[in-house]
C-alpha positions in Angstrom: 0.1 0.5 0.1 1.4 3.6 -0.7 2.6 4.7 2.6 2.1 8.7 1.1 -2.1 8.1 0.5 -4.3 10.1 2.6 -5.2 9.3 5.7 -9.2 7.3 5.9 -10.5 10.2 8.0 -9.0 13.0 6.1 -10.8 11.6 2.9 -14.0 10.5 4.4 -14.8 13.2 6.3 -15.2 15.6 3.4 -17.4 13.3 1.7 -19.7 12.1 4.7 -20.1 16.8 5.1 -21.2 16.7 1.3 -23.6 14.0 1.6 -25.0 15.3 4.5 -25.4 19.0 3.4 -26.9 16.9 -0.4 -28.9 15.4 2.1 -30.3 18.2 4.0 -32.8 19.8 1.0 -34.3 16.3 0.5 -35.3 15.7 4.4 -36.4 19.0 3.9 -38.7 18.0 1.6 -39.9 14.5 3.4 -40.5 16.7 6.5 -37.9 15.3 8.3 -34.6 16.4 10.3 -31.8 15.2 9.7 -31.5 13.1 12.9 -35.4 12.1 12.8 -34.5 10.8 10.1 -31.5 8.8 11.3 -34.0 7.8 14.4 -36.6 6.2 11.3 -33.4 4.5 9.5 -32.4 2.9 12.8 -36.1 1.8 13.6 -36.9 0.3 10.1 -36.8 -3.0 10.1 -35.5 -3.4 13.7 -36.9 -5.2 16.6 -38.0 -2.9 18.9 -36.1 -0.7 20.5 -36.2 1.2 24.3 -35.5 4.9 23.8 -32.2 4.6 26.0 -30.7 1.8 23.5 -32.5 3.4 20.4 -30.1 6.5 22.1 -27.2 4.7 23.0 -27.2 3.3 18.5 -27.8 6.4 17.3 -25.1 8.0 19.2 -27.4 10.7 20.6 -27.9 12.1 23.9 -31.0 10.6 25.2 -32.2 13.9 26.6 -31.7 15.4 23.6 -33.4 12.9 22.0 -36.4 12.9 23.4 -37.7 16.1 21.4 -36.9 14.6 18.1 -38.8 11.6 19.9 -41.7 13.9 20.5 -41.7 15.7 16.5 -41.5 11.8 14.8 -44.9 10.4 17.6 -46.7 14.0 17.3 -46.7 13.3 13.1 -47.4 9.5 13.1 -44.3 8.3 12.3 -43.3 6.0 15.4 -45.3 4.9 18.7 -43.9 4.8 22.4 -45.4 2.5 24.7 -44.9 1.8 27.9 -42.6 -0.9 28.9 -44.4 -3.4 31.1 -41.2 -5.0 32.9 -39.8 -0.8 34.0 -42.8 1.7 33.5 -39.7 4.4 34.2 -38.7 2.2 30.3 -40.2 3.1 26.6 -40.5 1.0 23.8 -40.1 2.8 20.3 -41.5 1.5 16.8 -41.7 2.9 14.0 -45.1 3.2 12.4 -46.0 2.3 8.4 -46.4 5.7 7.8 -42.8 6.1 9.1 -41.6 3.4 7.0 -43.4 4.4 4.2 -42.1 8.9 4.5 -38.6 6.9 5.5 -38.5 4.8 2.0 -39.1 8.1 0.3 -36.8 9.8 1.4 -34.1 7.4 1.8 -35.1 6.3 -2.4 -34.6 10.7 -2.7 -31.3 10.3 -1.2 -30.1 7.3 -3.0 -30.9 8.4 -6.7 -28.3 11.3 -5.7 -25.7 8.6 -4.3 -25.9 7.4 -7.2 -25.6 9.9 -9.8 -22.4 10.6 -7.6 -21.2 6.6 -7.5 -21.7 7.1 -11.6 -18.4 9.6 -11.4 -16.7 5.5 -10.4 -16.3 2.5 -13.2 -19.2 -0.1 -12.0 -17.4 -2.3 -11.0 -15.4 0.0 -8.5 -18.9 1.2 -7.3 -20.1 -2.0 -5.8 -16.8 -2.5 -4.3 -16.8 1.1 -3.3 -20.4 0.1 -1.5 -19.5 -3.1 -0.5 -16.3 -1.6 1.3 -18.1 0.9 3.4 -20.8 -1.1 4.2 -18.0 -4.4 5.6 -16.3 -1.4 7.4 -19.4 1.0 9.2 -20.1 -2.6 10.1 -17.4 -2.7 12.3 -17.2 -2.3 16.2 -15.7 0.7 16.9 -13.1 -1.2 19.5 -12.2 -2.8 16.3 -11.2 0.3 14.2 -10.5 2.3 17.6 -8.1 -0.6 18.7 -9.5 -0.3 22.1 
């Protein structure tokens, strides 16, 4: 491997910032905040999560997440129910409307991503997406060495 290549974070960070900036108008058009989309994405196709487990999974502060959940619940995109075993805990589940809105926003986001990926040859596109999926699935301790 070429020792002079840029660090992964130095290459990924500007790409991530540009991709997030490209998502903002798409999410606004769908009536979602970035955190709202992150929550719906985490809940779609997943088992029911408690608010605390959801916050940990998406890397959000539990107290700041409440306002996001309140907004999504008001818009009928998710439901919260009390855990019968622990009255302090609440389960969070995505609704059918939440799934529909998430899918529509994701389709629009990925349309732009496909446009960006078109700058790569088809085989490189597929390899890049596979490699990114594999690396992003690694536990943080594997990346930090801790």
